[in-house]
C-alpha positions as CSV (number, residue, x, y, z in Angstrom):
1,M,-46.6,-74.4,171.2
2,R,-44.3,-71.5,172.0
3,V,-40.7,-72.4,173.1
4,L,-37.8,-70.4,174.4
5,V,-34.3,-71.9,173.8
6,V,-31.7,-70.6,176.3
7,E,-28.2,-71.7,175.3
8,D,-24.9,-69.6,175.3
9,H,-23.4,-71.7,172.5
10,E,-25.0,-69.8,169.6
11,R,-24.6,-72.5,166.9
12,L,-26.2,-75.1,169.1
13,A,-29.0,-72.7,170.1
14,R,-29.8,-71.8,166.5
15,A,-29.6,-75.5,165.4
16,V,-32.0,-76.6,168.2
17,A,-34.4,-73.7,167.4
18,E,-34.4,-74.4,163.7
19,G,-35.1,-78.1,164.4
20,L,-38.0,-77.3,166.7
21,R,-39.4,-74.9,164.2
22,R,-39.4,-77.7,161.6
23,E,-41.6,-79.6,164.1
24,G,-44.2,-76.8,163.9
25,M,-43.2,-74.9,167.1
26,A,-42.8,-71.2,167.5
27,V,-39.3,-70.7,168.9
28,D,-37.3,-67.8,170.3
29,V,-33.7,-67.9,171.3
30,S,-31.7,-66.3,174.2
31,L,-28.0,-66.6,174.5
32,D,-27.7,-65.6,178.2
33,G,-29.7,-65.7,181.4
34,A,-30.4,-62.0,181.6
35,D,-32.0,-62.0,178.1
36,A,-33.9,-65.1,178.9
37,L,-35.5,-63.4,181.9
38,S,-36.5,-60.4,179.7
39,H,-38.1,-62.8,177.2
40,V,-40.2,-64.6,179.8
41,E,-41.5,-61.2,181.0
42,L,-42.5,-60.2,177.5
43,H,-44.0,-63.5,176.2
44,R,-45.9,-66.5,177.5
45,Y,-43.9,-69.6,176.8
46,D,-45.2,-73.2,177.1
47,V,-41.7,-74.6,177.5
48,V,-38.3,-73.1,178.2
49,V,-35.3,-75.3,177.1
50,L,-32.7,-74.0,179.5
51,D,-29.0,-74.7,179.6
52,R,-28.0,-74.8,183.2
53,D,-24.4,-73.6,182.8
54,L,-25.0,-70.1,181.6
55,P,-22.6,-67.2,182.1
56,A,-23.5,-64.0,184.1
57,V,-27.0,-65.0,185.2
58,H,-26.7,-68.7,185.9
59,G,-29.3,-71.1,184.7
60,D,-30.3,-72.0,188.2
61,Q,-31.3,-68.4,188.8
62,V,-33.3,-68.3,185.6
63,C,-35.1,-71.6,186.6
64,R,-36.0,-70.3,190.0
65,A,-37.4,-67.1,188.5
66,I,-39.5,-68.9,186.0
67,V,-40.9,-71.3,188.6
68,A,-41.7,-68.5,191.0
69,E,-43.2,-66.0,188.5
70,H,-44.5,-68.1,185.6
71,P,-45.7,-71.4,187.1
72,A,-47.6,-72.4,183.9
73,T,-44.3,-72.5,182.0
74,R,-42.5,-75.8,181.9
75,V,-38.7,-76.0,182.2
76,L,-36.5,-78.6,180.4
77,M,-33.0,-78.2,181.8
78,L,-29.9,-79.1,179.8
79,T,-26.4,-79.7,181.1
80,A,-23.2,-81.5,180.4
81,A,-23.2,-82.8,184.0
82,T,-24.5,-86.3,184.0
83,T,-24.4,-87.5,187.7
84,V,-27.5,-88.4,189.6
85,S,-26.8,-85.7,192.2
86,D,-26.7,-83.1,189.4
87,R,-30.0,-84.3,188.0
88,V,-31.6,-84.3,191.4
89,E,-30.3,-80.8,192.1
90,G,-31.7,-79.5,188.8
91,L,-35.1,-81.0,189.5
92,E,-35.1,-79.6,193.1
93,L,-34.7,-76.1,191.6
94,G,-38.1,-76.6,190.0
95,A,-37.2,-77.9,186.6
96,D,-39.9,-80.2,185.1
97,D,-37.4,-82.4,183.2
98,Y,-33.7,-82.8,182.8
99,L,-31.7,-83.9,179.7
100,P,-27.9,-84.4,179.8
101,K,-25.7,-83.3,176.9
102,P,-25.0,-84.6,174.4
103,F,-28.6,-85.6,173.5
104,E,-30.4,-87.1,170.5
105,F,-32.6,-84.5,168.9
106,P,-35.7,-86.8,168.6
107,E,-35.6,-87.3,172.4
108,L,-35.4,-83.5,172.9
109,V,-38.5,-83.0,170.7
110,A,-40.4,-85.8,172.5
111,R,-39.6,-84.3,175.9
112,V,-40.6,-80.7,174.8
113,R,-43.9,-82.0,173.3
114,A,-44.6,-84.0,176.5
115,L,-44.0,-80.8,178.6
116,G,-46.1,-78.8,176.2
117,R,-49.1,-81.1,176.7
118,R,-48.9,-80.5,180.4
119,T,-49.2,-76.7,180.0
120,A,-52.2,-76.8,177.8
121,T,-55.9,-77.5,178.6
122,A,-56.5,-81.2,178.1
123,L,-57.5,-81.8,174.5
124,P,-58.8,-85.0,172.8
125,P,-56.2,-87.2,171.0
126,K,-57.6,-85.9,167.7
127,L,-59.1,-82.6,166.9
128,V,-62.2,-82.8,164.7
129,S,-64.5,-80.3,163.1
130,G,-67.0,-81.6,160.5
131,D,-64.9,-83.6,158.0
132,I,-61.6,-82.2,159.1
133,S,-59.5,-84.2,161.5
134,L,-56.1,-83.5,162.9
135,D,-53.8,-85.8,165.0
136,P,-51.3,-83.6,166.9
137,A,-49.1,-86.5,168.0
138,R,-48.7,-88.0,164.5
139,R,-48.7,-84.6,162.8
140,V,-51.2,-85.5,160.2
141,A,-54.4,-83.9,159.1
142,Y,-57.3,-85.0,156.8
143,R,-60.3,-83.6,155.1
144,G,-62.5,-86.5,154.6
145,P,-60.3,-89.3,153.2
146,R,-57.8,-86.8,151.7
147,R,-54.6,-86.3,153.6
148,L,-53.7,-82.6,153.7
149,E,-50.1,-81.7,152.7
150,L,-49.4,-78.8,155.0
151,S,-46.3,-76.8,155.9
152,P,-45.4,-76.8,159.6
153,K,-46.8,-73.3,160.0
154,E,-50.0,-74.2,158.2
155,F,-50.4,-77.3,160.4
156,S,-49.9,-75.3,163.6
157,L,-52.4,-72.7,162.4
158,L,-55.0,-75.4,161.7
159,E,-54.3,-77.1,165.0
160,Y,-54.7,-73.8,166.9
161,L,-58.0,-72.9,165.2
162,L,-59.4,-76.4,165.8
163,A,-58.3,-76.4,169.4
164,A,-60.2,-73.0,169.8
165,A,-63.4,-75.0,169.2
166,G,-65.3,-72.3,167.4
167,R,-63.9,-69.4,169.4
168,V,-62.8,-66.4,167.3
169,V,-59.0,-66.1,167.4
170,S,-57.5,-62.7,166.6
171,S,-54.5,-62.2,164.3
172,E,-52.5,-60.9,167.3
173,E,-53.2,-64.1,169.3
174,L,-52.1,-66.2,166.3
175,L,-48.9,-64.2,165.9
176,A,-48.2,-64.7,169.6
177,Q,-48.9,-68.4,169.8
178,V,-48.1,-69.8,166.3
179,W,-45.3,-67.5,165.2
180,D,-42.2,-66.4,167.1
181,E,-40.8,-63.0,167.9
182,A,-39.2,-62.7,164.4
183,A,-42.7,-62.3,162.9
184,D,-43.4,-58.7,162.0
185,P,-46.8,-57.7,163.5
186,F,-47.3,-55.1,160.8
187,T,-47.2,-57.6,157.9
188,S,-49.9,-59.7,156.4
189,T,-48.2,-63.0,157.6
190,V,-51.3,-64.4,159.3
191,K,-53.6,-63.4,156.4
192,T,-51.3,-64.9,153.8
193,T,-51.0,-68.2,155.8
194,V,-54.7,-68.4,156.3
195,G,-55.2,-67.9,152.6
196,R,-52.8,-70.8,151.8
197,L,-54.5,-73.0,154.4
198,R,-57.9,-72.3,152.9
199,G,-56.7,-73.3,149.5
200,K,-55.4,-76.6,150.8
201,L,-58.5,-77.3,152.7
202,G,-60.6,-76.9,149.6
203,E,-64.4,-76.5,149.3
204,P,-66.7,-75.8,151.0
205,P,-64.7,-73.2,152.9
206,V,-64.4,-73.8,156.7
207,I,-62.3,-70.9,158.0
208,E,-64.5,-67.9,158.7
209,T,-63.1,-64.4,158.8
210,V,-64.9,-62.4,161.5
211,R,-64.7,-58.8,160.6
212,E,-62.3,-56.8,162.8
213,A,-62.0,-59.8,165.2
214,G,-60.1,-62.7,163.6
215,Y,-60.8,-66.2,162.4
216,R,-62.6,-69.3,163.5
217,I,-63.5,-72.8,162.3
């Protein structure tokens, strides 16, 4: 899942982004509405976590633009306003969900995950290929009876390859959907992470490298 966090309080924005990354999401950050609009034009996001009370370009304008131009992207609106009329107004702008500040981080994660599931093609509760099984909700993966000890990025990589159901996935696609904009497209980040994942999956090997095309399970 790729997420854009739009929040003008930089410390809060960075904290939320780092927390979501620990949950295995690819997260970019914008500190104002204009930059947020630039981001959504450049990248496809599953979910935008959007502070409503942004300076310059207001969060309402950002929300309207996302809804009009990127209908597959879900918007979770944040605001310090807590009245029912504020929530109704936010939802009428086209936001998919609304969370008042201050919020508990586990609730934010749950709401982002719920919205992310709505953007994706329906998948089974567990992803299975041969003796490999992965439960996206519980964030656990197994090879046979052995539980795999994976980093968040390794888990997300395995999840994406399993969800592709045998389709060849290019390194560029993996960078766009599993990593965030901080990833350098000219490094061997994908190759290195695939190598670590292969080592943890063990024998016999299941991730195939398709020459000049990408990877598949």
